[in-house]
ZAPAKE-834324 format. One line per field, with one value per residue (C-alpha): x, y, z; residue number from 1; residue in three letters. Coordinates in pm, whole numbers. Layout:
N
X (X,...)
Y (Y,...)
Z (Z,...)
i (NUM,...)
aa (ALA,...)
***
This chain:
147
X (2719,2657,2820,2590,2722,2596,2419,2652,2692,2587,2903,3241,3415,3732,3814,3711,3406,3529,3279,3320,3007,3002,2738,2703,2509,2281,2444,2318,2103,2244,2107,1956,1728,1624,1515,1155,1261,1503,1232,985,1249,1306,933,920,1212,1036,712,896,1057,717,581,862,711,476,769,943,925,731,1048,1185,863,768,1100,1052,868,956,710,454,669,787,430,328,617,490,124,206,473,733,1085,1339,1267,1489,1214,1138,1501,1548,1247,1396,1734,1567,1390,1714,1902,1628,1644,2023,1992,1736,1959,2240,2018,1792,2021,2004,1697,1662,1354,1527,1833,1610,1427,1755,1871,1549,1562,1925,1829,1539,1753,2037,1799,1624,1956,2079,1763,1776,2143,2075,1784,1993,2274,2032,1895,2241,2356,2043,2109,2473,2364,2119,1796,1520,1475,1112,1017,1038,1171)
Y (-2763,-2537,-2198,-1904,-1615,-1262,-1108,-949,-577,-333,-133,-219,8,147,421,696,811,698,490,327,311,145,250,41,128,-150,-351,-246,-502,-649,-507,-841,-818,-464,-529,-427,-109,-17,-79,138,409,406,448,731,910,872,1004,1307,1368,1374,1612,1855,1891,2156,2366,2384,2702,2668,2680,2380,2184,2214,2067,1748,1503,1175,1206,950,635,738,810,463,308,476,393,24,33,-99,7,-268,-394,-269,-61,128,203,318,552,705,752,908,1165,1234,1292,1527,1722,1750,1881,2139,2249,2308,2489,2695,2733,2583,2596,2456,2250,2103,2017,1852,1662,1528,1433,1239,1064,964,835,631,487,396,217,39,-80,-195,-394,-550,-640,-798,-1000,-1117,-1216,-1403,-1585,-1680,-1800,-2016,-2168,-2233,-2414,-2628,-2460,-2364,-1987,-2009,-2210,-2100,-2320)
Z (5486,5188,5200,5146,4951,4998,4698,4450,4508,4244,4295,4427,4674,4523,4766,4525,4334,3993,3796,3458,3247,2910,2661,2350,2039,1924,1648,1305,1129,809,484,389,693,594,233,296,475,197,-63,130,172,-204,-269,-13,-184,-519,-369,-225,-566,-734,-469,-558,-904,-764,-639,-977,-1185,-1509,-1722,-1533,-1499,-1867,-1976,-1778,-1999,-1827,-1537,-1653,-1632,-1286,-1173,-1295,-1100,-787,-856,-898,-627,-867,-795,-844,-1194,-1476,-1642,-1320,-1251,-1611,-1579,-1264,-1435,-1742,-1526,-1338,-1666,-1791,-1466,-1497,-1854,-1747,-1460,-1709,-1959,-1730,-1432,-1084,-865,-509,-597,-902,-693,-431,-707,-844,-495,-424,-761,-700,-355,-495,-773,-535,-298,-586,-727,-387,-316,-664,-612,-273,-409,-704,-469,-246,-552,-680,-340,-306,-649,-562,-247,-440,-331,-569,-519,-627,-319,39,311)
i (1,2,3,4,5,6,7,8,9,10,11,12,13,14,15,16,17,18,19,20,21,22,23,24,25,26,27,28,29,30,31,32,33,34,35,36,37,38,39,40,41,42,43,44,45,46,47,48,49,50,51,52,53,54,55,56,57,58,59,60,61,62,63,64,65,66,67,68,69,70,71,72,73,74,75,76,77,78,79,80,81,82,83,84,85,86,87,88,89,90,91,92,93,94,95,96,97,98,99,100,101,102,103,104,105,106,107,108,109,110,111,112,113,114,115,116,117,118,119,120,121,122,123,124,125,126,127,128,129,130,131,132,133,134,135,136,137,138,139,140,141,142,143,144,145,146,147)
aa (UNK,UNK,UNK,UNK,UNK,UNK,UNK,UNK,UNK,UNK,UNK,UNK,UNK,UNK,UNK,UNK,UNK,UNK,UNK,UNK,UNK,UNK,UNK,UNK,UNK,UNK,UNK,UNK,UNK,UNK,UNK,UNK,UNK,UNK,UNK,UNK,UNK,UNK,UNK,UNK,UNK,UNK,UNK,UNK,UNK,UNK,UNK,UNK,UNK,UNK,UNK,UNK,UNK,UNK,UNK,UNK,UNK,UNK,UNK,UNK,UNK,UNK,UNK,UNK,UNK,UNK,UNK,UNK,UNK,UNK,UNK,UNK,UNK,UNK,UNK,UNK,UNK,UNK,UNK,UNK,UNK,UNK,UNK,UNK,UNK,UNK,UNK,UNK,UNK,UNK,UNK,UNK,UNK,UNK,UNK,UNK,UNK,UNK,UNK,UNK,UNK,UNK,UNK,UNK,UNK,UNK,UNK,UNK,UNK,UNK,UNK,UNK,UNK,UNK,UNK,UNK,UNK,UNK,UNK,UNK,UNK,UNK,UNK,UNK,UNK,UNK,UNK,UNK,UNK,UNK,UNK,UNK,UNK,UNK,UNK,UNK,UNK,UNK,UNK,UNK,UNK,UNK,UNK,UNK,UNK,UNK,UNK)
***
């Protein structure tokens, strides 16, 4: 004869009204799985930086000469190659010089913040891709082919 067990209760009587509830945050995904998102976030930060150009006073906007390479990076959606990252850094340095010379301005500060964000994301994605490539080579895989 097989014993039949009652269904498991959803709560256990403890003689009081105390309940323990455990809430867990979902585990964050590793950066390697988020490469596309990080790349897109970098492009979005660069796009927001370029939109801030309209909010700059004339004295600040006229001093920034390095817009064109950054605009081309955005037009071609290039962010992680060395030339694109250098163009972003050049514009950031120009903005920092203007902030020193002309004085601070909220739009200029926001521009520098967005450029720094775009450059940090671009560098991180480039680093992760380079690491992935080196690890594949060390394991004997050809990085040019997909499994």
